N, C-alpha and C positions, 0 to 999 in steps of 0.2 A: 635403476635410473629411469627406466621407462614408466614404472609405476608412479614415481614421484611426478614426472611430467604430466601424466594423465590426471593425477589428483589435482595438481595446480591448475590445469586447464579446466577441469570440472568446477573448481572453486570460482574461477573467473566467470564461467558461464552462469553459475548460480548468482553471483553478485550482479552481473548485468541483467539477468531476469528480474531480480529483486528491485533494482532501480527502475526498470522499465514498467513493471506491473504495479508494484506497491507505491513507490515514491514519485511517480510521474506527476508533475505539477498540477495540471488541470484535469486530467482524466484518470488519475491513479486511484487505487482503493482507499488510500488515506484521505484524499480529497472528498470522495463519495461518502465516507463515514462521517466526516466533519459536516458536510452539507446536510445529510439526513439527521444528524444529531441536532444541528441548529434548528432545522425545521420541526423536529419533535419537541424541542424546548419551547419554541414559539407556540406550538399547538397546545402543550400542557399549560403554559402560562395563560393562554386565552380561555381556558376552561372556566366556567363560572359555576359556583355551587348552587 
């Protein structure tokens, strides 16, 4: 029973860490990747042959 409880608590902690680090609205990794991708697309589009 104790092992199941520890496993469930660890899964909850991992889920909370994921939502706070990766999925955070304005400062999360996902937002940073989207911002840098948009900036890279604009830079590539602005290149002239």
